[in-house]
N, C-alpha and C positions, 0 to 999 in steps of 0.2 A: 390611435393607440394600439400597440401590439400587446397581446396577452402572453405572458410567460408563466408557466406553472412552476411552482417551487415546492419540493418535498424534502424534508430533512428527517432521516432516521435518527432520533435522538440518542439511541444506544449504540449506534454503529461504532466500531473501533474500540469499545471500552474494554474488551477482553485482552487486547494485545499486550499492553504494558504489564499486566498482572499474570501473563503466561498462560492464558486460557485459549489462545489461538482463534478466538471468535467470541460471539455473544449469543449465537442462536440457542434459545432455550435456557440460558444460564446467566441472564442479566443480574439476578439477585446475587449470585455467587461472585460475579465480577465486582459488584458494589461492595460486598462484604470484604473483598480483598483490597478495597481502596481505589478502585477504578473511578476515573472522572470522565464526564461527557466531553467529547472532542468534536463531534460532527458539526455542531453549530459554529464553532470557530473556523472549521475548514470551509463550511458553506459561506461564511462571511468573507473569507479571502476571495472567493469566486464572485460574490455579489458586488464587492467593491470595485471590481473591474468593469462592472456594468453600469456604474453610476453616471457616466457621460450620457447615457440614454434614459436616465431616470424619468424625465418629463414626458417621454413618449412611450412609456411602458406601464402596464398594469400587471402586478404580480398576483396570481391566483394561488392561494395557500390553504393548507389545513390550519386549524387553530393552534395557538400556543407554540410549544417548542418544535413542532413539526414544520414551521415555516413562518407563521404570522408574526411572532415576536421579533425575529430578526429582520423581516421585511419592513416592518414599521420602524424599528430602531434605526435602520439605514435611510429612512425617509421615502421609500417607494410607495406609490399608489397601490394599496393592498386591499384585496377582496378575499374574504374567507369563504371558501366553497365547501368545506367539510369540517365538522366539529369533532374534535377528539375528546374522549372522556377518560380520565384517569390515566393509567399506564397504557402507552401505545403499543401496538403489535403490528405484525405483517398485514393483518386484516385492514388496519387503518391506512397503510401504504397503498394497498390494492384499491380500496374504496376512494381514496383521494385521487389516485391516478385516473380512475374511471371518470371522476367528475371533471377531469381536465382533458378529456378526449379531443377537444377541438382547439387547444391552444396553439399558438405559433411555435412555441418551443417549450419543452419540459426539462427543467434542471433539477436534478435530485442528488442528494448527498448520502452516501452509504457505502456498502460493500457489495460483494457478489450476491449475498442473500437479498439485499434491497433490489438489485437489478432483476432478480428472479421474480420479485413481487410486481415490478413494473411490467414484466412480460406477462404475468398472470392476469394483469388488468386488461390486457388486450389492446393497449394503446397503439395508434398508428402514426402519431405525431413524431416529429424529430426530437430526440432526447440527447442530453449531455450529462454524463455522470461526474460528480465531484468526488474524488477518492477520499473516503473517510472511514473505510472499514479496516479489518485486519488482513484478510486475504482479498486481494483485488486482482483477479486474473483476467476478467472480461475486458476486451478492447473497446468497450463503450465508455470507458473512463478516460478523462484527461490525464496527462502525465503528472499534474499537480493541481491543486485547487485554483491557483491564479490563472493557469492556462485554460481551465474550464470557463472562467469568466471571460477571458479574452476571446475564446472561440465562440461563446454565446454572442458577444458583441459583433464579431465578424459576420456571423450568420444572420443576426437581426438587421445589420446594416446592409446586407445583401452582397458582402464581399466574398462570401462562400456560398455559392448557389446550389451545389449538388449535394446529395445525400447518398448514403450506401447502407446496406444492412451489415451489422456487426453482431457476432455471436455473444450470447450470455452463457457463461459457464460457472459452475459452482462445485465445491467439494463437500463431501459428507463430513461435517465438523466433528462428529463423534469419532469417526475413523481417523480424522486429522489429529485429534488430541492424543490418539493412541499410536501415532507414528506411521499411519497408512494414508496414502493419498488416493482418493477415489473421485475422479472428476467426471462430471456429466454435462452435456449440452442441454440447456433448457429452452432455447429459442433465440430469436433475433430481435434487435431493435434498430430503428433508423437513426443514424448519426450524421452530422455534417462530414462531408468527405474531405477532411483536411488532416492528413496523417502526421503533420508536424505538431499537432496539438494533442492527439489521442495516443494513449499507450498501445503498444503491440500486445498481442495475445501471448500468454505464457507457453513456453515449449519445454518439454521434459528432456532430460539428457539421454541420448541413445546409448545402448549397451556397448557400442563400439568405442565409446570414449573411456571405458574403465581403465585400460592400460595407461592412458595419458593421465587420468586422475591419480593413479598409483605413483606415477613419476612426480607429479606435483606434490603429492603427500610426502614423498621421500625428501624432496627439497625443503618443504616446510619443517619437517622433523629435524633436519640438519641445522636449521636456523634457530630452533628453540633453545632458549637459554635456561640455565639452572635457576631454581628458586624464584622464577617469574611466573605470574599468572597468564594464562592464555584463554580468552573467551572465544569459544568456537561457535560461530553462527550456524543457522540451518542451511541445508542444501546437500545435494548428492556428492559434490566434490569435497566438502568438509566432512561428510560422513565417511568417505574413503580415508581421509586423514585419521579419523578416530579408529577406523578398522585397522589401519597400519600401526597405530599405537596399541592395538589390542584392547581397546576400551569400549564399553557400551556407550551409545550416543542417543541423543534425542533428535531424531531427524528434523523435526519442525520446532525445535527449541534452541536454547543457548546453554551450552555446557562449559564448565570451568575445569581447566587442566593445569597441573603444575608438576614438574619433574616427571612427566609422562604418566602421571596418575590422575584419575578422575577425582576432583575435589568436591564438586557438586554438580548435579544434573538439573537441567530444565529450570534455570533461574528466571525470576521475574525482575522487573526494573529495580524494585526496592532491594532485592537480594544482590543484584549486581553492584549497586551503589555502595552497599555495605562492604562487599568484597574489595572494591577498589580502594577502600581506606586501609586495607591490610598490607598491600605491597604493590610493586610495579606491575602493570598489566598491559597486555597487548590484545588486539581484537583481530580475529581471523574470519574473513567474509568471502562469500562467492556470490556473483550476481545471479539473478533469476534468468533462466533461459528464455530467449526471445524478447524479453522486456529490458533486461540490463539493469534492474534495480539492485543496488547494494544495500540500501536502507529505506524503510518506509513501506515495504510490502512483505507482511508475514513475519517481521522481526521487530515489532514495536517495543519489545523489551529493551532494545538498544535505543533508548530515548535520547533526546537532545541533551538532557542532563548527564547521561552516561557518556556520551560522545565528547562533551566538554571536558570531562575528567580524564578521558583516555587521550584525546588529542589526535591530530591527523598523522603525526610522525610514528605513532605506535599502531598503525593499521597494516595488516597483511591481506592482500587480495589474491585469491586463487581462482583460476579460470582456465578451461581448456581452450585451445586455439579455435576449435569449431564453434564454441559458444561465443567467442569474440567475433568470429567471422560472420556469424548470423546477425550481428548487430548492424552490419553493413555501414560501418563508419560512424554510427550513432554513439554518443558518449555513454558511460556508465552513469546511472542516475541515483540521486539521493533526495528523499522527500521526508525529512524528519519532523516537519511541522514548525521548525524554528529557522527563520530565514538566515540569521547570523551563523548558525551551525552549518546550514547548507552551504553558505559561502565559504566557511572555514574548510570544509571538506572538498570544495571544488578545486579544479586545476588538474595537472597531470600527475599520474601515479604509476608506479611500477606494479605489474601484475605477474605473479609467478605462473608460468605456463609449462614448466618442466624442470628437470634437474639442471641447475645452473643456467636456467633460461628465464628471461623476463621479457615482457612486452609493455611498452608505455601506452597508457590509455588515458583519455580525458574523463574526468568526473564532473558532472554538471548538476547544479541544484536549481536549474531554471526550466 
């Protein structure tokens, strides 16, 4: 029997849809705004991929929602090695990880804050992160939950023999909520060395791209129609669009524009859905640098429900050539948490790269 550690951060990702950009220290506020737990469902997508090895695995878990409930529900041989009491916190993640120091593999679901806790625990085993948070910049996470389970299966089968160190980075959420990005390196974790399954680290846009971003913004403004809503997603390229419109923007949120005027700033999922009932709306996005995510990383306000109402045909993608070049042929990615919506968005799409210039790129939800 191989021992696999499982840790789920039950509150990871809850702040995204309600516009809080994270849950560190503000879980109660997220719940007050109507946020629902999502990490367990994301972890389940990963664990289901591991079911072919169920009879030869024992899952070591914290009690309750931090792992035990899901492991037993899926029929895994489950051993509780840490008991949680009441509301869970980062201390529980650290303590549970320390109790799993000698497992063959540690699978955990959360965001960059959860990865920081795993680093704090001082574990030396191989780990795989299931992306379940709001901000997921660390390249210790799989590209999507299902891929985390597939990679775990490969590693446990011995198909992936080698490991490598990958960095764990996180941002200051208080600064993040105020439109400032402060990223720090917190350490390294050992991951299976299979880059087809793990996401790449996030890269910031260099200052040299600004002139190109202005050109992209000019083209997007030229395409904007009267009396139509435009939802402007987060990112430096879309921020340049708002600058060219001479409008204030929410760097890390979703703003609503109509007739070149700001209608509403920093919308949450509920607010977006209400606005979509008012008139025709388009969505303007830019992929994350280095990773290529259009959806599912830092913009969970743009939920599957929102995307169903908008549709694929009313999507505008903005990106500099350098950002696309750094993807090295990899597709743009979507990870909305809804497989049907991911499939709807997949395929080839035109990306605005300059004035009257486009580049065709592939979007993938796999």
